[in-house]
Backbone bond lengths (Angstrom), bond angles and torsions (degrees), N, CA, C in turn:
res aa  C-N    CA-C-N  psi(-1)  N-CA   C-N-CA  omega(-1)  CA-C   N-CA-C  phi
1 M - - - 1.462 - - 1.524 112.05 -
2 V 1.337 117.81 -18.01 1.465 119.68 -173.90 1.517 112.06 -67.66
3 A 1.326 117.04 -46.29 1.466 119.37 -175.43 1.525 113.40 -61.36
4 P 1.350 118.99 -48.86 1.467 118.55 178.63 1.521 112.27 -61.35
5 F 1.342 116.12 -38.00 1.466 120.27 179.95 1.524 109.99 -60.48
6 Q 1.328 116.97 -43.25 1.460 120.77 179.98 1.525 110.89 -67.49
7 R 1.314 118.01 -38.75 1.461 120.17 179.89 1.527 111.05 -62.33
8 V 1.337 116.44 -41.03 1.464 119.75 179.58 1.518 110.30 -62.57
9 N 1.323 116.88 -43.70 1.463 119.82 -179.82 1.518 111.49 -60.96
10 R 1.316 117.31 -41.84 1.462 119.61 -178.97 1.521 110.85 -65.96
11 S 1.321 116.38 -38.57 1.458 119.22 -176.52 1.520 112.17 -69.23
12 R 1.345 117.30 -21.03 1.454 120.17 -176.59 1.524 112.04 -99.52
13 R 1.310 118.97 4.52 1.457 120.35 179.29 1.516 109.75 -68.46
14 R 1.333 115.55 145.45 1.453 119.53 -176.58 1.517 111.09 -65.42
15 S 1.320 116.77 149.04 1.454 121.60 178.86 1.522 110.89 -86.46
16 K 1.330 116.77 -18.62 1.453 121.17 179.33 1.518 109.74 -125.10
17 P 1.339 117.77 151.01 1.461 119.60 174.09 1.519 110.06 -74.04
18 M 1.313 114.98 169.69 1.457 120.81 176.79 1.529 110.06 -55.01
19 E 1.340 116.10 140.84 1.460 120.77 178.55 1.527 110.14 -135.00
20 I 1.329 115.87 140.79 1.458 121.82 175.35 1.518 108.03 -116.92
21 G 1.331 116.15 132.21 1.459 121.14 -178.02 1.512 112.83 -86.66
22 S 1.315 116.70 -144.96 1.463 122.79 -178.46 1.524 109.90 -121.86
23 W 1.322 115.33 151.74 1.457 120.41 178.81 1.526 110.80 -63.56
24 I 1.325 115.04 140.54 1.462 122.71 177.95 1.523 107.66 -124.04
25 G 1.329 116.98 133.39 1.457 120.80 -179.79 1.517 111.52 108.03
26 N 1.321 115.80 160.95 1.467 120.35 -176.49 1.516 113.62 -104.67
27 G 1.334 117.45 6.61 1.457 120.15 177.02 1.513 114.71 72.54
28 S 1.317 117.63 25.15 1.464 120.73 -178.57 1.530 110.83 -59.77
29 P 1.338 117.49 137.16 1.468 120.25 178.90 1.521 111.25 -72.82
30 A 1.309 116.35 155.57 1.464 121.83 178.71 1.520 107.92 -167.70
31 T 1.304 116.60 174.97 1.462 121.15 174.34 1.518 109.37 -127.27
32 W 1.313 114.62 143.79 1.465 121.72 179.84 1.523 109.78 -105.78
33 T 1.322 116.19 138.36 1.463 122.09 176.60 1.522 108.97 -128.45
34 P 1.328 118.55 126.44 1.469 120.61 -179.93 1.523 111.38 -66.28
35 T 1.322 115.59 149.25 1.468 120.95 -179.19 1.522 112.64 -118.47
36 I 1.313 118.09 1.40 1.463 121.35 -176.48 1.531 111.33 -63.46
37 N 1.312 115.48 143.92 1.460 121.82 173.25 1.530 107.88 -74.35
38 P 1.329 118.88 117.91 1.469 120.14 -175.77 1.519 113.78 -60.24
39 A 1.324 117.82 -22.51 1.462 120.75 -179.66 1.526 112.11 -67.16
40 M 1.319 117.29 -15.97 1.460 120.55 -178.73 1.522 112.41 -74.18
41 V 1.325 116.66 -24.71 1.468 120.88 -173.50 1.519 109.26 -105.54
42 Q 1.309 116.61 118.47 1.457 121.83 -174.80 1.521 113.42 -89.87
43 D 1.316 117.24 -3.93 1.462 120.65 178.33 1.531 109.36 -63.02
44 P 1.342 118.51 128.29 1.471 120.67 -175.39 1.525 114.86 -63.11
45 G 1.313 117.82 -23.59 1.454 119.89 -179.13 1.517 114.10 -89.79
46 F 1.339 116.91 -3.75 1.460 119.42 -173.68 1.523 114.11 -66.95
47 P 1.332 120.68 -40.89 1.467 119.12 -179.41 1.526 113.30 -54.29
48 E 1.312 116.86 -41.29 1.465 120.05 179.31 1.523 110.99 -68.32
49 L 1.330 116.55 -41.13 1.460 120.72 178.31 1.518 110.44 -61.54
50 L 1.318 116.84 -44.40 1.460 121.66 -179.52 1.525 111.19 -66.64
51 A 1.323 116.60 -41.99 1.466 120.70 -178.09 1.521 111.71 -60.74
52 S 1.318 116.61 -31.07 1.465 120.10 -177.88 1.520 112.70 -64.86
53 A 1.338 117.16 -19.50 1.466 120.91 -175.82 1.516 113.29 -109.00
54 Q 1.311 117.87 2.57 1.462 119.60 -174.07 1.525 113.42 -66.89
55 G 1.309 117.41 -22.87 1.461 119.88 177.07 1.513 113.14 -84.70
56 G 1.332 116.95 1.12 1.464 121.42 -178.10 1.515 111.01 97.92
57 V 1.317 116.58 143.39 1.463 122.63 -179.14 1.520 109.23 -124.06
58 S 1.317 115.97 131.51 1.464 120.70 174.45 1.524 109.33 -96.62
59 F 1.321 116.07 130.66 1.459 121.77 174.73 1.528 110.19 -112.24
60 A 1.321 115.82 30.02 1.461 120.68 -175.05 1.522 112.72 -59.21
61 D 1.324 117.52 -28.88 1.462 120.92 -178.26 1.524 112.49 -97.55
62 A 1.315 116.84 4.89 1.462 120.47 -175.58 1.522 112.05 -93.11
63 C 1.327 114.88 144.50 1.463 122.04 170.59 1.526 105.78 -125.60
64 V 1.314 116.13 114.44 1.462 122.33 -166.36 1.527 111.11 -114.59
65 L 1.330 116.27 133.48 1.463 121.21 171.90 1.521 108.46 -106.80
66 V 1.331 115.98 120.72 1.464 121.67 175.75 1.523 107.69 -121.29
67 T 1.319 117.13 110.79 1.462 119.73 177.02 1.529 108.78 -88.04
68 G 1.324 115.63 156.89 1.459 119.46 -179.89 1.510 112.94 69.23
69 A 1.330 116.69 36.83 1.470 120.65 -176.57 1.521 112.19 -114.65
70 S 1.318 117.53 19.50 1.465 119.64 -173.65 1.523 113.89 -83.91
71 A 1.339 117.95 -11.68 1.467 121.29 178.04 1.521 109.17 -105.43
72 A 1.328 116.73 133.72 1.464 120.92 -175.13 1.525 113.23 -67.07
73 D 1.329 118.11 -17.28 1.462 120.05 178.58 1.524 112.18 -103.87
74 S 1.330 116.59 21.94 1.461 120.80 179.61 1.524 110.93 -96.57
75 I 1.325 115.92 158.71 1.463 120.46 175.28 1.522 109.67 -64.11
76 G 1.333 116.92 -39.74 1.457 120.48 179.97 1.515 112.64 -57.97
77 Y 1.321 116.25 -41.84 1.468 120.77 178.03 1.526 110.20 -60.38
78 A 1.332 116.79 -45.13 1.465 120.69 -178.45 1.524 111.40 -66.37
79 V 1.332 117.34 -35.41 1.466 120.79 175.98 1.524 110.09 -65.21
80 A 1.326 116.36 -47.19 1.464 120.61 178.67 1.523 110.93 -58.95
81 R 1.310 116.79 -41.03 1.466 121.47 179.71 1.531 111.17 -61.45
82 N 1.323 116.99 -41.35 1.465 120.04 178.13 1.523 111.55 -60.29
83 F 1.327 115.90 -46.78 1.463 118.95 -178.90 1.527 111.51 -65.65
84 L 1.316 116.85 -38.43 1.464 119.93 176.62 1.522 110.98 -63.24
85 R 1.313 116.47 -38.20 1.464 119.87 178.07 1.526 111.57 -66.93
86 G 1.323 116.37 -16.15 1.454 120.99 174.05 1.512 112.79 -97.03
87 G 1.350 116.51 7.63 1.455 121.00 175.80 1.514 115.77 85.09
88 A 1.322 118.44 17.01 1.461 121.69 -177.46 1.525 112.65 -79.62
89 K 1.322 114.62 162.99 1.457 121.52 164.09 1.526 105.92 -89.90
90 V 1.320 116.73 128.36 1.461 120.52 -174.85 1.522 110.24 -130.32
91 V 1.320 116.04 130.36 1.460 121.68 173.51 1.521 107.21 -105.04
92 I 1.328 116.77 122.61 1.464 120.79 178.18 1.524 109.20 -110.47
93 T 1.318 116.41 140.58 1.457 120.28 179.80 1.521 110.81 -127.88
94 G 1.315 114.17 161.34 1.453 123.18 174.04 1.510 107.05 -161.40
95 S 1.318 116.96 166.85 1.461 120.24 179.95 1.519 111.98 -92.20
96 R 1.354 117.20 -4.63 1.459 120.47 176.85 1.527 109.73 -72.42
97 N 1.335 116.73 176.62 1.459 119.89 -179.21 1.526 110.21 -67.26
98 L 1.325 115.18 155.48 1.461 120.99 -174.53 1.519 111.95 -61.90
99 E 1.330 117.64 -33.16 1.463 120.40 -179.75 1.529 110.77 -60.44
100 A 1.325 116.43 -43.85 1.466 120.36 -179.83 1.521 111.16 -66.54
101 I 1.323 116.76 -41.10 1.463 120.42 -179.79 1.525 110.36 -68.42
102 S 1.326 116.87 -36.18 1.468 120.39 176.92 1.523 110.89 -64.82
103 A 1.332 116.52 -37.07 1.466 120.02 176.90 1.529 110.36 -64.08
104 T 1.332 116.11 -38.25 1.462 120.21 175.95 1.518 110.60 -63.76
105 A 1.334 116.35 -40.36 1.466 120.60 178.95 1.526 111.01 -62.87
106 E 1.310 116.63 -40.38 1.473 120.33 177.13 1.530 110.16 -63.11
107 Q 1.320 115.88 -41.03 1.463 120.60 -179.36 1.525 111.32 -64.03
108 I 1.319 116.41 -44.81 1.457 119.26 -176.88 1.525 111.49 -68.79
109 M 1.328 117.13 -33.29 1.460 119.98 177.21 1.520 110.83 -69.88
110 A 1.328 116.67 -34.29 1.466 120.05 177.37 1.524 110.67 -63.90
111 E 1.326 116.46 -30.79 1.461 120.85 178.24 1.521 112.44 -76.86
112 C 1.326 116.65 -32.53 1.468 120.48 -169.75 1.527 114.80 -98.24
113 Q 1.320 117.28 -44.85 1.466 121.84 -178.64 1.527 112.33 60.26
114 S 1.313 117.12 25.16 1.466 121.04 176.85 1.520 108.56 -153.29
115 G 1.336 115.45 159.70 1.451 119.44 -176.59 1.520 111.24 69.58
116 S 1.319 116.48 -165.32 1.466 121.60 176.96 1.517 108.65 -151.27
117 V 1.336 115.66 151.49 1.457 120.41 -174.09 1.520 110.39 -131.42
118 L 1.326 115.23 142.88 1.462 122.42 178.96 1.523 108.52 -122.92
119 P 1.338 118.84 118.05 1.467 121.09 178.58 1.527 111.46 -86.49
120 A 1.329 115.97 147.05 1.465 120.36 177.38 1.520 109.56 -149.09
121 Q 1.327 115.24 143.82 1.462 121.19 175.18 1.523 107.80 -96.39
122 V 1.319 116.34 113.54 1.463 121.68 -178.58 1.524 108.91 -141.12
123 N 1.307 116.78 133.21 1.460 121.62 174.87 1.521 108.00 -94.10
124 Q 1.323 117.34 106.77 1.462 121.05 -176.48 1.525 111.81 -65.18
125 G 1.309 117.64 -17.55 1.451 120.45 178.48 1.513 113.79 -86.22
126 D 1.326 116.84 0.21 1.464 122.22 -179.37 1.523 108.07 -116.15
127 L 1.323 117.49 108.20 1.462 120.84 -175.03 1.525 112.07 -63.98
128 A 1.321 117.03 -33.40 1.465 120.17 177.51 1.525 110.41 -66.58
129 D 1.314 116.71 -36.33 1.458 121.33 176.76 1.532 110.35 -62.52
130 I 1.327 115.70 -43.73 1.465 120.42 178.50 1.522 110.48 -61.28
131 D 1.329 116.56 -44.95 1.468 120.41 179.56 1.522 111.32 -60.38
132 A 1.329 116.26 -44.19 1.464 120.33 -179.63 1.527 110.61 -64.56
133 F 1.313 116.46 -39.60 1.465 120.98 178.93 1.525 111.02 -63.43
134 L 1.317 117.25 -48.76 1.463 120.48 -178.71 1.521 111.37 -65.45
135 A 1.330 116.50 -34.40 1.466 119.51 175.96 1.524 110.34 -65.21
136 G 1.336 116.18 -40.68 1.462 120.14 177.53 1.515 111.97 -64.08
137 C 1.330 116.60 -37.85 1.470 120.46 177.29 1.521 110.47 -65.66
138 K 1.320 116.78 -41.12 1.465 120.50 179.63 1.517 110.93 -62.07
139 E 1.326 116.44 -39.51 1.463 120.43 178.43 1.521 111.53 -61.46
140 Q 1.337 116.74 -30.43 1.461 121.49 179.36 1.528 112.61 -90.66
141 G 1.331 116.47 3.62 1.457 120.02 179.55 1.512 113.87 74.23
142 I 1.332 116.94 24.64 1.465 121.33 -178.81 1.527 109.29 -91.71
143 A 1.325 116.45 121.56 1.465 122.58 175.86 1.526 107.63 -123.55
144 F 1.303 116.92 123.85 1.465 120.95 -173.10 1.524 112.34 -86.78
145 S 1.322 115.08 122.75 1.466 120.41 174.04 1.523 111.06 -85.56
146 H 1.322 116.69 -20.66 1.466 122.23 -177.95 1.527 109.69 -133.29
147 L 1.318 116.12 132.48 1.464 121.58 177.55 1.525 109.61 -122.44
148 Y 1.339 114.91 123.16 1.463 122.60 177.85 1.529 108.57 -128.40
149 P 1.332 117.82 87.55 1.473 120.57 -178.41 1.526 111.26 -83.41
150 F 1.327 116.19 85.33 1.461 121.59 -172.31 1.524 113.84 -104.32
151 A 1.309 118.66 3.94 1.464 119.74 174.05 1.527 108.60 -65.97
152 A 1.320 117.05 134.10 1.464 120.79 -178.98 1.518 109.54 -160.76
153 I 1.317 115.30 156.46 1.457 120.89 173.16 1.521 108.10 -126.98
154 N 1.321 115.72 145.40 1.456 121.61 -177.71 1.522 109.67 -96.98
155 H 1.321 115.38 167.85 1.461 120.92 176.06 1.516 107.47 -142.75
156 P 1.345 116.86 94.10 1.462 120.71 -171.76 1.522 115.91 -81.51
157 A 1.331 118.07 -6.71 1.466 119.56 -174.81 1.529 111.61 -65.83
158 L 1.314 116.56 162.96 1.454 121.31 175.28 1.520 110.18 -69.57
159 F 1.324 115.52 161.55 1.458 121.60 -178.31 1.528 111.93 -52.13
160 V 1.326 116.28 -44.62 1.463 119.64 -176.88 1.521 112.13 -73.95
161 G 1.340 117.35 -7.03 1.458 120.17 179.74 1.513 114.25 -93.93
162 I 1.339 117.33 0.06 1.464 120.32 -178.36 1.525 110.16 -68.00
163 K 1.325 116.08 136.72 1.463 122.58 177.45 1.530 108.77 -116.35
164 P 1.329 117.60 158.66 1.470 119.84 -179.05 1.522 113.40 -55.06
165 E 1.332 117.19 -38.31 1.464 118.34 -179.52 1.525 111.87 -66.68
166 D 1.348 116.65 -24.81 1.462 120.19 177.06 1.522 110.78 -66.84
167 Y 1.346 116.45 -40.99 1.460 119.20 178.26 1.525 109.57 -55.56
168 A 1.310 115.04 -50.76 1.461 120.42 -174.39 1.521 111.60 -62.99
169 R 1.319 116.60 -44.95 1.467 120.77 -175.07 1.531 111.49 -67.87
170 V 1.332 116.94 -48.59 1.462 120.46 -176.81 1.524 111.47 -67.04
171 F 1.315 117.28 -46.47 1.464 119.09 -177.79 1.524 112.36 -72.80
172 A 1.324 117.74 -29.34 1.464 119.78 178.26 1.518 110.95 -61.51
173 V 1.326 116.68 -44.45 1.469 120.94 -178.26 1.520 111.71 -81.68
174 N 1.328 116.67 -49.74 1.460 121.37 -169.64 1.519 114.28 -79.38
175 T 1.331 117.35 -24.62 1.465 119.93 -174.22 1.521 112.47 -120.75
176 F 1.332 116.79 -63.96 1.459 119.40 -173.69 1.526 112.11 -63.54
177 G 1.333 116.74 -39.60 1.458 119.69 178.69 1.512 112.26 -64.34
178 V 1.332 116.71 -36.98 1.468 120.84 178.92 1.522 110.39 -67.60
179 Y 1.329 117.23 -45.56 1.458 120.31 177.20 1.528 110.67 -58.05
180 H 1.322 116.22 -45.38 1.463 120.34 -177.14 1.525 110.95 -63.77
181 L 1.319 116.40 -43.62 1.464 120.32 177.45 1.525 111.12 -60.69
182 A 1.328 116.29 -45.31 1.461 120.37 -177.43 1.525 111.64 -64.56
183 V 1.319 116.78 -40.75 1.468 120.55 179.74 1.522 110.90 -66.75
184 R 1.315 116.40 -48.50 1.461 120.00 -179.88 1.528 111.39 -63.73
185 H 1.321 116.39 -38.04 1.463 121.10 178.97 1.525 110.34 -63.76
186 A 1.333 117.11 -45.79 1.465 121.13 -178.55 1.523 111.67 -60.77
187 R 1.314 116.61 -39.18 1.464 120.24 -179.51 1.517 112.69 -67.55
188 A 1.331 116.39 -23.56 1.465 120.24 -175.16 1.526 113.66 -95.99
189 I 1.330 118.18 -7.50 1.467 120.86 -177.73 1.525 110.48 -67.21
190 P 1.336 117.89 128.61 1.471 120.10 175.98 1.528 109.76 -59.69
191 R 1.312 117.02 136.61 1.459 121.01 -177.07 1.527 110.92 -60.11
192 G 1.326 115.88 128.91 1.461 121.10 178.18 1.512 114.34 94.19
193 A 1.321 117.66 -19.31 1.467 120.43 -178.34 1.528 110.19 -75.96
194 A 1.324 116.40 135.78 1.466 120.22 177.96 1.525 109.76 -71.24
195 Y 1.332 116.50 140.53 1.458 119.43 177.68 1.522 110.01 -147.31
196 Y 1.340 114.63 162.16 1.461 121.62 -174.82 1.528 109.79 -134.26
197 V 1.317 115.67 135.34 1.464 121.97 175.29 1.524 107.46 -127.44
198 C 1.327 116.65 120.21 1.468 121.89 -179.20 1.528 108.66 -114.86
199 I 1.318 116.12 117.53 1.463 121.82 -174.92 1.533 110.54 -104.96
200 P 1.336 118.23 121.45 1.470 120.66 177.55 1.526 111.18 -74.90
201 L 1.323 116.19 127.25 1.457 122.39 -177.42 1.525 110.29 -121.71
202 S 1.316 115.85 173.25 1.464 121.11 176.75 1.520 109.27 -126.35
203 P 1.336 117.86 135.02 1.464 120.06 175.82 1.523 112.07 -81.53
204 N 1.315 116.92 -3.46 1.462 122.75 -172.92 1.525 111.04 -75.30
205 D 1.319 116.22 117.01 1.463 120.68 175.61 1.529 111.03 -104.23
206 G 1.329 115.25 19.27 1.456 120.71 -178.61 1.512 112.66 114.93
207 R 1.336 116.35 -14.04 1.470 120.03 -175.65 1.524 112.80 -72.11
208 L 1.336 117.67 -15.43 1.457 119.69 -177.35 1.522 112.76 -91.85
209 Q 1.324 116.42 15.77 1.469 122.55 176.22 1.534 110.89 72.49
210 G 1.342 115.50 -169.02 1.457 119.85 -177.65 1.515 111.85 76.73
211 S 1.329 116.36 -167.95 1.457 121.21 -175.66 1.519 112.73 -76.12
212 G 1.314 117.09 -25.75 1.461 120.17 -174.82 1.512 112.99 83.81
213 L 1.332 117.38 -4.70 1.461 120.11 -176.12 1.531 111.49 -68.78
214 Y 1.333 116.90 -43.07 1.467 119.61 178.77 1.532 111.58 -62.57
215 P 1.347 119.46 -53.68 1.462 117.97 179.50 1.520 113.17 -62.37
216 A 1.329 117.32 -31.88 1.464 119.16 177.37 1.523 110.44 -62.10
217 S 1.329 116.21 -39.19 1.466 119.71 179.59 1.519 111.61 -67.61
218 K 1.335 117.04 -28.65 1.463 121.53 178.04 1.525 111.92 -83.02
219 Q 1.336 116.78 -38.42 1.462 120.01 176.38 1.530 110.49 -60.27
220 A 1.316 116.28 -31.64 1.463 120.55 -178.89 1.523 112.83 -67.09
221 L 1.324 117.27 -11.78 1.464 120.98 -179.48 1.525 113.02 -88.71
222 R 1.322 118.24 -8.20 1.463 120.07 -176.93 1.530 112.92 -58.40
223 P 1.333 119.44 -41.80 1.465 118.45 178.02 1.529 113.20 -61.25
224 L 1.326 116.82 -25.95 1.461 119.82 178.49 1.525 110.48 -63.35
225 V 1.323 116.73 -37.83 1.468 121.06 179.06 1.525 110.33 -67.51
226 V 1.327 116.39 -47.79 1.463 121.17 -175.75 1.526 111.29 -71.76
227 Q 1.326 116.59 -53.63 1.458 120.07 -176.93 1.520 111.89 -71.44
228 G 1.336 116.76 -35.26 1.458 119.17 177.12 1.509 111.17 -58.73
229 Q 1.336 116.43 -40.60 1.464 120.31 179.61 1.524 111.87 -69.27
230 H 1.322 116.29 -52.18 1.456 119.43 -171.76 1.525 113.61 -77.70
231 E 1.323 117.19 -28.42 1.458 119.34 -179.34 1.520 112.82 -91.44
232 Y 1.326 116.55 -21.86 1.466 118.50 -175.06 1.522 112.91 -135.06
233 G 1.326 117.32 -49.36 1.456 120.26 -176.37 1.514 113.47 -58.52
234 D 1.327 117.13 -42.56 1.459 120.52 -178.29 1.524 112.05 -65.90
235 R 1.312 117.06 -26.22 1.468 120.44 179.50 1.520 113.00 -90.37
236 R 1.345 116.11 -19.25 1.464 119.07 -172.08 1.530 113.79 -124.81
237 N 1.328 117.75 23.82 1.463 121.63 176.14 1.530 112.24 63.07
238 G 1.332 115.74 36.78 1.462 120.36 -178.70 1.516 112.47 -108.00
239 T 1.317 116.16 152.58 1.460 122.55 176.77 1.521 108.63 -120.94
240 Y 1.328 115.95 107.78 1.464 121.92 178.01 1.523 108.40 -101.53
241 T 1.314 116.31 120.51 1.461 120.87 179.10 1.524 109.91 -131.72
242 G 1.313 114.91 159.05 1.456 120.81 171.61 1.512 108.72 -117.33
243 I 1.304 116.52 162.31 1.462 120.39 173.23 1.520 108.53 -136.87
244 D 1.318 115.34 121.18 1.463 121.05 178.33 1.519 108.97 -79.79
245 I 1.312 115.56 111.39 1.461 122.42 -177.43 1.525 108.61 -111.55
246 A 1.310 116.65 129.85 1.466 119.20 176.82 1.520 109.60 -111.03
247 W 1.308 116.69 -104.20 1.462 120.13 -172.88 1.522 109.93 -94.16
248 T 1.300 116.33 104.02 1.463 122.64 174.35 1.520 107.62 -118.12
249 R 1.313 116.40 133.47 1.470 120.13 -178.11 1.521 109.24 -77.54
250 S 1.318 114.62 77.72 1.461 121.97 -175.91 1.517 110.12 -122.12
251 A 1.330 115.35 -179.28 1.463 120.54 179.93 1.522 111.41 -58.70
252 L 1.334 116.40 -39.62 1.455 121.21 -175.65 1.525 112.16 -66.31
253 M 1.334 117.22 -29.76 1.460 121.20 -174.85 1.523 112.95 -118.21
254 S 1.325 116.90 22.47 1.464 120.58 -176.56 1.526 112.39 -60.86
255 G 1.310 117.01 -26.46 1.453 120.42 -179.59 1.519 113.66 -68.77
256 L 1.333 117.12 -11.49 1.457 121.06 -178.54 1.521 113.32 -99.07
257 D 1.320 117.61 1.95 1.466 120.54 -175.28 1.527 112.75 -54.88
258 G 1.325 116.45 -31.55 1.454 119.85 -178.30 1.518 114.13 -65.75
259 G 1.319 117.56 -15.39 1.458 120.63 -178.36 1.510 114.55 -102.94
260 V 1.325 117.89 5.81 1.462 121.39 -176.52 1.524 111.36 -59.04
261 A 1.327 117.44 -47.56 1.465 120.80 -178.10 1.523 110.97 -61.34
262 A 1.328 116.95 -43.30 1.463 120.65 -179.79 1.522 111.20 -65.35
263 A 1.328 116.80 -37.58 1.462 120.62 178.63 1.522 110.53 -63.98
264 R 1.305 115.98 -43.43 1.467 119.72 -179.76 1.523 111.63 -67.58
265 E 1.322 116.65 -35.31 1.464 120.16 176.50 1.527 110.90 -64.34
266 A 1.327 116.29 -27.68 1.466 121.19 179.03 1.526 111.89 -83.56
267 G 1.330 116.99 3.82 1.455 120.97 178.21 1.511 114.28 87.58
268 L 1.314 117.29 9.89 1.462 121.68 179.60 1.526 110.08 -90.57
269 I 1.310 116.00 155.44 1.461 121.37 -177.72 1.520 109.20 -108.02
270 V 1.312 116.09 120.64 1.462 122.03 177.63 1.525 108.22 -102.72
271 Y 1.313 115.97 126.80 1.457 122.16 -176.74 1.529 111.28 -93.23
272 E 1.319 115.84 150.79 1.458 121.79 164.35 1.529 107.10 -88.26
273 T 1.323 117.28 163.45 1.467 119.45 -179.37 1.522 111.53 -58.91
274 S 1.328 117.46 -36.18 1.465 120.01 -179.34 1.524 111.46 -65.63
275 D 1.330 117.69 -33.62 1.465 121.27 178.62 1.528 110.78 -66.35
276 T 1.326 115.29 -51.23 1.461 119.73 179.78 1.520 110.59 -62.57
277 A 1.323 116.79 -40.14 1.464 120.60 -179.89 1.521 111.61 -63.39
278 D 1.323 117.64 -37.42 1.466 119.92 177.49 1.524 110.73 -61.37
279 C 1.328 116.77 -43.64 1.464 120.46 177.97 1.525 110.86 -60.86
280 C 1.322 115.55 -44.09 1.464 120.27 -179.55 1.525 111.32 -64.28
281 T 1.315 117.05 -43.39 1.458 121.43 -177.61 1.522 110.77 -65.60
282 L 1.313 117.62 -38.54 1.464 121.04 177.47 1.521 111.37 -59.88
283 L 1.322 116.99 -28.69 1.465 120.68 177.48 1.521 111.98 -76.26
284 G 1.319 116.90 1.25 1.461 121.96 174.18 1.516 111.94 -108.58
285 T 1.335 116.89 19.33 1.461 122.52 178.93 1.528 109.53 -114.94
286 P 1.338 118.39 162.27 1.473 120.45 -179.16 1.523 114.25 -54.80
287 A 1.328 117.76 -32.06 1.466 120.69 -179.45 1.523 112.33 -65.53
288 A 1.330 117.50 -15.04 1.467 120.90 178.77 1.519 111.69 -68.69
289 A 1.329 117.74 -7.08 1.464 120.94 177.29 1.526 111.10 -56.57
290 A 1.332 116.62 -27.09 1.467 120.79 178.57 1.523 111.93 -66.74
291 Y 1.329 117.19 -16.41 1.463 121.64 -178.15 1.528 112.47 -109.98
292 K 1.306 117.63 14.75 1.464 119.79 -179.59 1.529 111.22 -55.58
293 G 1.323 115.43 127.80 1.451 120.17 176.04 1.511 115.13 73.72
294 R 1.324 117.57 13.09 1.464 119.79 178.39 1.527 110.05 -147.83
295 S 1.321 116.21 -177.00 1.458 120.37 -171.17 1.524 112.60 -114.67
296 L 1.316 114.91 148.69 1.460 122.76 170.15 1.524 107.66 -89.00
297 D 1.312 116.31 129.34 1.463 120.30 -179.44 1.522 110.01 -86.57
298 A 1.323 115.96 101.23 1.462 121.96 174.67 1.522 108.73 -118.05
299 S 1.328 115.18 37.35 1.466 120.82 -172.85 1.520 113.53 -87.61
300 G 1.320 117.71 -9.81 1.459 119.96 177.11 1.513 115.23 65.14
301 G 1.328 116.83 23.22 1.462 120.36 179.68 1.511 114.48 91.24
302 F 1.326 117.77 -4.56 1.466 120.37 -177.23 1.527 112.17 -71.54
303 G 1.321 117.02 -19.42 1.454 119.54 -179.50 1.513 113.55 -73.89
304 S 1.330 116.88 -16.24 1.463 120.14 -177.76 1.525 113.48 -124.54
305 V 1.335 117.12 2.74 1.463 119.92 -178.80 1.529 110.34 -65.90
306 E 1.321 115.97 141.48 1.460 119.92 178.90 1.532 109.87 -70.53
307 P 1.333 117.47 141.39 1.467 120.44 -179.93 1.523 113.05 -54.47
308 Q 1.334 116.85 -34.65 1.461 119.85 -179.16 1.530 111.46 -66.35
309 V 1.340 116.21 -35.92 1.462 120.43 178.07 1.522 109.67 -66.44
310 M 1.326 115.87 -43.22 1.461 119.41 179.76 1.521 110.67 -65.66
311 A 1.310 116.20 -34.26 1.465 119.67 177.88 1.524 110.70 -62.16
312 E 1.333 116.90 -37.43 1.461 120.62 178.29 1.527 111.19 -68.39
313 V 1.332 116.10 -36.73 1.468 120.15 177.08 1.522 109.77 -62.37
314 L 1.323 116.16 -45.76 1.463 120.16 -179.70 1.528 111.10 -68.00
315 K 1.322 116.16 -32.93 1.466 120.01 177.72 1.520 110.38 -62.90
316 A 1.329 116.21 -37.30 1.466 120.62 178.59 1.521 111.61 -65.13
317 M 1.338 115.51 -20.69 1.460 120.79 178.49 1.520 111.54 -89.27
318 G 1.338 116.31 -4.40 1.453 119.56 -178.73 1.505 113.64 91.59
319 H 1.341 117.74 13.23 1.467 121.11 179.18 1.522 110.53 -84.60
């Protein structure tokens, strides 16, 4: 098994080194206000969290890193857009070429007209790439007050279809890269400065069908929220939170769009990217202190749905 595993890794290595583009935007101040319908979120603490931002939130002093934001229909893009609408400096990354990510940065600035954005090509599954990126940011005097590691890859195959190279690819991006980013970020935070780390999680314990490889890679991040808070956040003015994300109509889950109606008929809540992004952005505000070391449930009921119900939803999609 060793030789094929090594061949797969070599074939997936990036053709270009990490690249950082140029800042776009004039840094105009603004305030962001969430638009999500509070009835969508069943977490008991959400009404208070949402109410704290209804008067508008300024992110003028924030410098935010959002990975996996290079596609306009991604959750990361919507999160970055929220922070820009609050006047933040935002760095967006993706594993695509820098030209494509820069085009995304231009698009998001055209939508926001506030804050400023810096595009960068970074492979979150390559730890050396992450190190080079953070070193480049340090050279430019960039210190992140907010970390949103949302780059991820899915694995839709059935459980019996998993191959060894799938383990490496999915966990490299979804788990190991996130841990590495969080550790390096924590070490670089100026002492005393408030900071926020929001970790995307999955409520799926296998009940949502598929291989289970993607949710397993997200479930593995839960200790990062708990231990990050108690071992580091509590000593360094940091807020580590998780967010349980289930069905969001985003780039990562576009293949499931055909089952949205069936899911809703089953009493499940399907989010748009803007809904999920609002929840994530709220976890980057002072009121998120109520969620230190734990997760916000934005799963829409998918964390407790019976496997048989989910099977019927997938059947309606032709699976």
